[in-house]
Structure formats: C-alpha cells, structure tokens
C-alpha positions in Angstrom: -14.2 14.1 9.4 -11.2 13.7 7.6 -8.2 13.2 10.2 -11.0 11.0 12.2 -11.4 8.6 9.0 -7.6 8.5 8.5 -7.2 7.6 11.7 -9.6 5.0 11.1 -8.1 3.5 8.5 -4.9 3.0 9.9 -6.0 1.6 13.2 -7.9 -1.0 10.5 -4.6 -1.5 8.6 -2.9 -1.9 11.9 -4.9 -4.9 12.8 -4.9 -6.5 9.7 -1.4 -6.4 10.2 -1.0 -7.3 13.6 -3.1 -10.3 13.6 -0.9 -12.0 10.6 1.7 -11.5 13.4 3.8 -8.2 11.5 5.5 -5.4 13.4 4.5 -2.7 10.9 5.6 1.0 10.7 3.0 3.0 8.6 2.8 6.4 7.1 -0.6 7.2 5.8 -1.7 10.2 3.3 -5.3 10.5 1.5 -6.4 12.4 -1.2 -10.2 11.9 -2.2 -10.9 8.8 -1.5 -7.7 7.1 -1.3 -5.6 6.3 0.7 -1.5 6.3 0.5 0.1 3.9 2.7 3.6 2.8 3.3 4.7 0.4 5.3 7.8 -0.2 6.6 8.9 -3.7 8.1 11.3 -6.1 9.4 9.5 -8.6 7.2 9.2 -6.2 4.1 10.5 -8.8 1.8 7.9 -11.5 2.9 5.3 -8.8 2.5 6.0 -7.7 -0.9 6.0 -11.5 -2.3 8.1 -12.6 -5.6 7.1 -9.6 -8.4 5.2 -7.7 -6.0 2.1 -10.8 -5.6 1.6 -10.7 -1.6 2.1 -7.0 -2.0 -1.1 -6.6 -4.4 -2.8 -9.9 -2.8 -2.4 -7.8 0.8 -3.5 -4.7 -0.7 -7.0 -6.4 -2.7 -7.3 -7.4 1.0 -7.3 -4.5 2.6 -9.3 -2.5 -0.1 -12.5 -5.6 0.3 -12.2 -5.0 4.3 -11.7 -1.7 4.5 -15.0 -1.4 1.9 -16.7 -3.7 3.9 -16.6 -2.1 7.7 -16.4 1.5 6.5 -19.5 1.3 3.9 -17.9 3.6 1.2 -15.7 3.4 -1.8 -12.5 3.5 -0.1 -9.0 3.0 -2.1 -6.1 1.6 -0.4 -2.6 2.1 -2.3 -0.5 0.0 -0.4 3.6 0.2 -0.7 5.8 -1.7 1.3 9.3 -0.9 1.7 9.3 1.7 -1.3 8.8 -1.1 -3.7 5.8 0.7 -5.7 8.0 3.4 -6.0 11.3 1.6 -7.2 9.3 -0.1 -9.4 8.0 3.4 -11.3 11.2 4.5 -11.2 12.8 2.1 -13.1 9.7 1.8 -15.8 10.0 5.7 -16.3 13.8 4.9 -17.0 13.5 2.1 -18.9 10.8 3.9 -20.7 13.2 7.3 -21.3 15.9 4.6 -22.2 13.9 3.0 -25.0 12.4 7.1 -26.0 15.8 7.6 -26.3 16.6 5.0 -29.0 14.2 5.6 -31.4 
C-alpha cells in the first residue's frame, strides 16, 4: 500500500502543476503520513514567490486537495528548488553565530 499511495500522491501533484501550466521534475519520499516532495522547474522562482509565500500557499492547497481526494490525513512538506533547505541552513548558521556571540 505504501508504494501505491506514493504513486497516487505523485500523480495528484503532477496533475496540479500541469493544470497550472508548469513542467516539473519531482522527488517524493514518505515517512508515516508526511510526504516530502522536492520540485524542480524552470519557473522555480515564480513558484517559490517572495519570501517563500507562494511555496507555502501551494503546499497548503496540495494538503487540502490530497486530504479531500485520499480521504485520510496526509501532510505534504513541499520544497521547490531547495528553497526551504537553504532557508533552514541559513537559520541554523545564524543561530550558531548568535550563540557564539553570547
């Protein structure tokens, strides 16, 4: 069931971006009910938006769509072009720097 569920989620995500007119490459992994989805696209900057706002809105929409279509509690952790990963790295480095100053 796990592999089947991943394929269903992947199909829904691909359909979502296709309907919006975006071509994407996607990596997806699952841990419990959380699906980590990494998207690459030529329009990545547009999909991320200012300060990641569009990315978070897309993540919210995907969570709502998948919950409705799958009928279960599914959480999507979406990243586009490594934006969230870079942000997390930056914040960790900033926290270390601030801690070193104290």
